[in-house]
N, C-alpha and C positions, 0 to 999 in steps of 0.2 A: 847517579853514578853506580849505586848498588844494583839497580835493575840491570844496567849494562853489564856489570861484572858477573852477575848471576846468569844472564842470558849467554854471555861469552863462555862461561864454564860449562853450562849445560850443553851448548852446541859442540864444544870441544870434546866433552864426554861422549856424546852421541856419535861424533865423527870417529873417535878412537874405537868405539864398539863396532862400527861399520867396517873399519879397516882391518880389524883382527878377525872378523867373521870369515869363515871358509866359504869360498864360492862353490857353486854346484860342481864345477869341474874338479876342484880340490877335494871335495867330499867323495866324488866318484873315484878319483885316483887313489884316495886312501883305502876305499873298499877294494879297488882293483889290485892294490899292492898285496893285500892278504890273499886274494884269489890267485895271484901270480905265484906267491910262495907255496900255496897248497897244490897247484896243478901244473905250473909251467917251469919252475926253477930247476927241476931235475934234468930237463933236456936243454933248456935255453940258458941255464946258469944264472947266477945271482945278478950279474950286471948286463944280462941280455946278450952276451957275446956268442952264445951258441957253441957248437962243437964243429970244428972244421970238417967239411965234407960229409957231415952226418946230420946235424941240426942247424938250420940257418940262424944267423944272428938276428936279433930284434933291435939291437943297438945300431943307431945310424942306418936304419934299414930303408933302402929305396923302395923295396917291395911293399912295405906297409903303406907308405905315402902314395905310391902310384897304383896300388891295387886295394884300395880301401874296402870295397864290397867283397872281393875274394878273400881278403884277410878276415873280415867279420864272419863270413860263411865258414871259413876254415876253422876258426875258433869254436864256432857253434857246432859244426857237424864233423869236424876232423878234415884232414886234407891228405891226398895222396897224388903222386905223379910229380913230374919235374917242375920245379920253379927256379927262377934265377934271382938271387939276392946279392946285391952289390957286386955283380959280375961273376958270381960263382954259382954253378949249377948244383941243385940239391934234388935228390929223387928218393924220398923216404915217405913213410906214412906217419901221420899224426892222428891218433885215435880221438874220437869225440869225447869230451870231458863231462858231458851231461849238464852243462851250465844253462841257467835261465837267460832270457834276453837281457835282463838287468845285469846279471853277472858278466855276460859277454861285453856289454857296453862298458861296465866298470873296468874290466881288465884291458879292454882295448884303449880306453882313455889313459890308463896307467902306462901301457906300453907305448902308445903314440905320443906321450909327453915325457918320456924318460930316456936317459942314455943318449942324448943328442937328437932325439926325435922331437918334432914340434908340430902339432896339428892345430890349425886355426878353428876347427869345427869339432865340437864335442859329439861323441857317439852317444846316441840315446837308445833306450830299449825299443822305441818305435822304429828307429832306423834299422836296428837288428831285425825286428819283425818284418819290416818291409823288404830287406835284403833277401829274405828267405822266400818271399812270394815270387815264384818264377813264372 
């Protein structure tokens, strides 16, 4: 009986450690949150709502989900020209921020899984690198 109880408690302890451990996506999002606050919040605002007719919203953004590769390239190298986000046209310039591939992946994971956005596939530094190979 003692062996059973010890085994049960040990397994319960291991399971609880596993459940409270951050997943790779959560770790990336945590890093991405800091990057967002440093580089993106001044234009796209705290909750990703953007500025009407000036800076597109990132919250509930159809553009991010439907244009994953263009979004990654835009974060890495900046973006200019007209885009349509949630039915509204934006024609402004976003300068490149000088982020590494890992930083781009982290901030994309944060943005694509915040404020009503949900991505089933994690952005990786390798994906960022491959998006840039034209």
